N, C-alpha and C positions, 0 to 999 in steps of 0.2 A: 164148166160157168155157171151158177146158178145165183139169180136174184143180182148181178153186178159183184157175184165174191167170187175169185178165185182159190180155190183150195189147192196146195200144192203136198204131194203125199211122198213122200222118200223113204226107204230103210235106212236108215242109219247106219249100216253093216254095210252098204252098197252105194254109195253114194250115187247121182245121176251124175252120167256125163252128158257135156253139152253137145257132143256128137249122136245122143244113143237116136234111136229115133220112138217118136212119137207116137203116144199112144194112137188105134183110131180112132179118128174122129174128133181129137181135140188138138188144141196148138201144140207147139214143142214148148219144151224150156224158155228155150233162147229167145224165139218172138214174143212171147211174156216178158222175159226182159229189156228187150227192145222198146215193144211197147207200153210197157212200162219208164222208160229210161233209165232202166239199170243195166244192163250192158256197158254201157257208156262211164267216167269218171265223173261227177260233179264240174258245174264248169269252172267253180269257184273254186275248188277243192286241185290237188296235187300230188301227186307224193312226193316224200321225201328223200332226198337225195346227196351225196354229200356235204356240195354248199350250203343243204341248206340245214344240214347240220350243224357245217360249221356258221353259219346266222346265226340259228338258235342260240348255238354254245356263245357265239360270242355274244348275241341277247342277255344269256344269262347271267353271262360274268362280269356285264353291266351292272343288270339291276343287284346283282352279290356286290358287286363294288359300288353302287347307290345304294344301298343297305347299309352296306359297311360303312361307309358317308356319314349315311341317317343317323345311324350309332355311334361313330364317331362323334357326330357334331353334338347329339343327345350326350354324350361322355361327356363331349369338352364342356357343353353350358352347364351340365352338372359340376363340374370341375372350379367353371370360371366365377359363377356363384361363390361358393366363400372369398373368394376374391371380394369379390366387389362389397360384400358383410364387413369382410375387416378393413376395406378404406370405409366404410359409414360406420364402421365403432371409432378409426381412429379421429373421424370428421369430428364425433364426439367426444370423443375425448380433449379435445382441441377445443368443443366450445365450451365443457365443464372447465377445461383451464380459463378459458377464458372469465368465465361466468364469475369464478372464484377468484380469479384476479380484478375484477370489478367489484366483487362484493368486498375484497381487501381494500381496495383505494377508496370506496362509500367510505370504510369503518375509519378507514384512516384520516378520511377528511372529518366525519362526524366527531372524532375524538379531536382533529384539531378546533374545528367550530366549538366540543365542549369545552377545550382548553380555552382556547379568545374567549367563550363566556365566560370563564369563573375568573381570565387574568381581568377584565374588564368590571367585574361585578367586586373584585378587590380591591379592584383602583378607586370603585368610586367608593366602597367600604373606606376604604383608607382617606380619600378624599374628607371625605363624611365625619371620620374618626377628628380629621389635623384640623376641624372647624368650630368642636365640638370643647365647651368650656373644660378648662382642665388637663386637655389633650393638646391644646391649639397652641397653648409657649412651647412646646416641642418642636414645633414646627415654625417659628417666628428668630430670625437672628437681630441682635442689638449689633448695627455695626457705629462703632465712637469716633472718633478723629482723635489722634495720634499726640494734637495736642492740649484736649484737654487732663490726660493724667500727668503735664506739666504742671499743673494749677493744684491748688491745696487742696481743691475736694477731690483729684483723681482719686486717691485711693479709695474713700468712701464708697464713690460712684460704681468701684468694681464690687467693693464689700456686698453691695447691695444689691447688686446684678446676682451674686454667687450666693448669696442667700436664697435668693429667689427659684434657682434652676433656672436660669435663660442663659440661652446660649448669646456669646458676644463676641463680637470680632475687632481689633484695631488696627487700624489703618488709615494714612494723609486721605483727608477728604476734600474735596473741592473749595466747601466753603467751612473756613477753621471752625472749631468749638463747636460742633455739629453733631448730631445723633440720628440716626435716621436706622429702620428698618425692612428687612427681608424676608419675602417669607418663602419656605424650602417647602414648596406645591411637590408632593409625590407622583411620580413618574413624570417629572416636566421639569424644565429650568428654573432657577430662582429668581422669585419676581418680588422689585423694588413698590412698597409703600409710600403711601404717599404725605403719610404724617414726618414732616422733621424739624428739631427741636433747634434751637441758637444761641449758644450758652453765650453769656454778653456782662462779662466783671462791670459793677459801679466805677471803677475811675476811667473805663474806655464808653459806658453809654453815658456818663456826665458830659465830656467832654462833646458826642452828639446830640447831649439834649441843650447846652451852655451855646452850642454854636448856629442852635438851627438845623441840624443836617440830619434829623433823626430817623425822619422818613425818606428823604434821598436813599439810605442808607436802607431803610428798607424793600425801598422797590430794587435797588441792586440786588439784594438776598434774593429776590420771586423773578428777579433776571436769570441770576444765578440756576435758578432751581425752578425752572417753568414745568406750573402742570401741578408743581407739589403745594401743599397745605403748613406753611412757615408759621410754627408758636417763638415769637421773641421770650428768654428767660432772662433775667436781670435780677444778677445776683448777689446780695451783699448791700442794697441800698437802705435797709430800714437803719441795718448800722451804722451808715452813716450820717441818718438824717439823728437818729439817738444821739451819736458823737458830735455832730452840730449844734442839738439844743444845748447839751451837756457843756460847751466853750460859750455858748451866749450867755448862761445862768454865770458861769463863773464870772465872764465879764462883766455882767450886769453888780454881781455882788461885788466885784473890787471896784467899779466905782461907786458903788454905793459906800464902801471902807472911805473912801479916800485915796485908795493906795491906784497907782498906775500902773504896779506890775498882775500881770492880770492871762488869763490864756491865752495864749496864740491863737492865731486866724485856722482855720482847714487848708488846708493842701487843696487849689482845685478853682476853679473857677466859682463855685458855691452854686447849688441849683436845687432851690425848695420844692417840698414833695407838690404844691399847686401844680409848679411849674411840668413836673416830670409829668404827675397826673394827665393833665394837658398835652404834653406832648404824647403820650401812651395811645391816649384818644384818638388823636389825630393821625397816625399810624394808623392805627382798627380800624378808620371809618376810609383813606384815603388810599391805604394797599390791601387792605384784606387781613394784615399779621395779627394775632392773637398773643397777647404778653402775660407773662406769668412771673408773680416777684419771689423769690427765694432767696432765704439767709443763712443758710447752715447749710454743710456738705450733704449730711444725714437727711434731710427736707430735698435737696436734687437727685441726691439717690433714688430716695423715695418717688418723684414726681416720674423719675426714666422707668421705675417701675410699674407706676401707674400707667404710662402710656406704653410700656410695652403688653401689659393684659388689656387693655383698650383695644389695641391697634391689633392683638390677637385674636380676641372676639367678634371683633368687627362682622366678617362674612355670616358669622352663626346669627349676628343678632338684625343683622339685616333680611337672612333670610327668612326667620320667625315675621319677622315686622311685614313683607309679603307675603307670608302662607295666612295671618292674621286679617289682611286689611281684605284678602279673597275669601277668607272667609265671612268674615262680617256684612258682607256686599257695601254697602253703599255706607255703615255706620262705623262712623269714627270709634276706632276702638285704643283705647290706654289700656297703660297694665303697671301706672305711677300709684300713689296713695288716694284713695279718695274719690276713683276713676267708677263709672256708673260701665257697665257692661250692656250692649243691644243688642241683641239677636232678630234674627232674618225677620221675625213672627214679630216684633214691637214688644216681647216683654222686655220691658224696664224704661220705656219712655215716660212715664211716668212716674219714675221714681228723678229718671233724668230730667225731667223739666223741676221738680222741685228742689232739686240742685241747683240748677240754672237762677229758681228765685232766691237761693239763699245767700246767691253772689252778693246782691244787693247790700247796702249798706244798713246795719239796727234790724236786717230780715232774719228774723229766725225760723228753726224748723214748724214751730207752728203758723206762724204768717204764711209762709208756702202751704204748706196741705191747706190752710186756710182759703187762697188764690188759686190752687188747683183743683176742691174740691169745688170752685166754680165755675171754673173753664178747664178744663181736660188738657188742654194745647196749649202751645203760643196759637196756632189757629183760632183757637176759638176764641183768644184773645183778643186778636187783631179782626175777627171780624165781630165781634162785639163794638171796639170800638169802630170800626167802619159806620155801624148804625148809631153811632151818638151825633146827637142834633146841632150839638156846637162842641169848639176847641175845649173847652172849660169844662164841658158834663164828662167830654172822653177823659180828662187828665182829672176828674176827680170818683172816675169810674169804678175804684178798688177801693175809698175809703172807708165808705161806711159798711163792709164785710167784717162779719165779729169772728176776734179770734178765739177760741178756748184755749185756754191756759193747763186745769189739770182734769181726772175724771171726777165722781163722783160727787160728794157733798161739798166736798171745798173747790169746787171747780171754781172761776171766776173766769169774765170776756170782758174783751177789749175791741177798739178798732183797729185797720189797717192802719189811717189816716192818712189826710192828705202829703204829706211832702213822699210818700214810701207811693203812695199812688201816681204822683207826677212823676218822680224817677221813674216808675217801670214804663210811662207813658213815652214820656221821654226819648229813652233805650230804644222801646220795637217802634216809636213811626217817627224820630228824627230821621231829617235828610241830608243832615251834615255828621259825619262818622268822628267829627274831629271837637265835635260840641260835647258840654259838661254836661254831665246829669243832674248837680245841682252847682248851678250857673249863683255865684254872688247880685 
């Protein structure tokens, strides 16, 4: 041993035996192995016996089985993944179907809403068409009492309605000889109009006037027709008065000639024209029933046709009046003859002021222009009256205003005058509304 290193040399062909004698001066191989601890097996090492082999074999089998199970688990997981994918696809398919059904429901809902909107629009257009002139008469039905057809004017009444293309029906009514109207509203039930015509022949009305029961009869009509506007139609009164006058003249001529034979008196109690007019005025003031005098079947048919047209056009005219009143703000607007339109900006006020001045008696357009050129509005005139020192000076404020009659070399002037000046002053300053403009 040199330097702490042991060198062993042996012949490969003749291995050293542990029992071989050591070289002289050197330790033997067995001693070296014993000193190094190589002669004994390691403390933790052991030899493989049959039992150890079996244990190793069991462990190997367990590892193999575990490995096989792991591989089987991996393969089973790999096989289960398509199953999860299939279930996800089914869920997606179900969601798509639900979305499709929801979209279908939404389309159906929108289609139903559109159809409803179109139906409402069509109904509104139909209702608007039902109120327009020319078309509205198609939606109004004239209801005639059956007793009207038994009178002499019944046939002419039907011809007048047929000639004007009005719908009509004949049926017993609550009030004999009455005419009423029903409006056929599109998409709704029929609606009864407020206007009612009640026809009374002259013999029947003569008895009521002579007995003083005409007002009581009118009140009974209003009670039988609550909430309705009743118009009393008197048929044949003028013919009676003409015949009455003829009989009086014949009797007078007979007396003048000295002949006792003359025209006989008329049947009935005898009512004068003045008494009839007084009775009808009393009925209108006491009960609110209007009246119309009709003398022939053709006139009665024309009257019913005129009332039918007025009843048919009533909603259209009321709607037009409402719209015009909204457009003209507070200004009164009329569509009759010689009316002045005033817009919201005040255009037309000066012309309206001149038109008002022309309403005074003997006031011409030149007179109105003369007053309007000095005082451009009623307020300016009232302020001028307020600045006057006395009542007389206010009354004569306008008398000296010049009025120019023409233009050019032929022009001439005159004054307003004291009479018209007093009338204008009294009109704008009088505290009593019943006072006269020109008191005597």
